[in-house]
N, C-alpha and C positions, 0 to 999 in steps of 0.2 A: 466486552459482552455486547452482543447485538440486540437491539431493541426493535421489535417490529410492532408498529402501531396499528396495523390493519391486518385482519386475518385473510381477507380476500380482496386483492387489488386487481381491478380490471380497467380497461380503457374507460368503460362506462362509469365505474366508481371514481376514477380519477377526475372525470369531468364533473362529478357531483360534489367534489370536495371544495371547501372554501380555499382561497389562496393560502391562508395561514396554515390550514391542515395539510395542504400539498407540500408546503415548505417544510413543515415538521416531519412529514413522512419521508421526504427525500433526505433530509439531514440525518434522521434516525436510521434509515436503511443503510446508509453508507458510512457509518462510524468506522467500520473496518474497510480499508481500501479494496476496491474490486476492479479487476482488469476487464475491460469490455472492448468491443469493436464497433466502429460506425457501420451502419447498414450498407450504404452505397459504396464507399471507398475502402471498406474493411481496414481502416486505420485503427491501430490499438491505442488505448488510453486507459488511464486509471481515474476513478472518481472516488472521492472520499470527503467526509465532513470533519471539520475541526472547529470547535467553539461555535457550533450552530451555523456554520457557513459551509457551502459546498465548494470543492476545488476540483479542477481537471488537471491531470498531468498528461500532456499529449505525447505522441510518439517521438517527438524531438526532445522531450525532457523539459518542455516549458510548462510552468504552472500557471493556471488561469483561475482566478476566483470567479465564481458565478454570483453576480450581484443579486440581492433580494428583489430589486425592482425588475431585473431581467427575467427572473424566474416567475414573478407575479404576472408580468406581461405575457410571457410564454403560456402560462397556465390559463389566463383569461382568453387568449386566442384559441388554445386547445379546447376549452369548453365550448366556444362558439363553432369551431370548424371540425373538431375531432381529427384534424389532419395528422397523417403519419409521415409526411414527406417534409424534409428540412426546409425546402423552399417556401412552404407555407408561413414560416416564422422569420424569414429573412429581414423583415422590417423591425422586429423586436429583439433579435439576438443573432450573433454570429456563432453561437454555441448550440444551435438546435440539434445538430447531429448527435452531439454528446448527450443532451437531455433526453432525446427520443430513445437512444440506446439504453440509457438508465431506466426509463419507463418500461421498455421492452424486457429488460433484465428482471425488474420487479414483477412484472406480469408472469414471466416464465417461472420464477422461483415460487411465487404464490400458487401457480397452477399445479406445480409438483407437490407442494405441501397440502393442497386441497384433496389430492387423490388418496 
């Protein structure tokens, strides 16, 4: 069963969240694995949560855990910059393309449900 913690998720509302709420939203939203694509290179990957942790399964079949500190640092920089380009986050994570695609997916799904 999918639990959505927020009725309207936008770039602005994500910036307004505490890091703890951001992490909760991400793990709750991806309880069921979702296949997505990175924006620039169009690489497919799956994102899912398990035991309150996020994981990426990349196009080569490699699983990557997303560390809590990595997500917190990404979110803090996102709040400061609002950047939507992976290069903005290169100093805090190598997984920014995946995280940004996940945020874009949440924004799109919530926009559809809002109509």
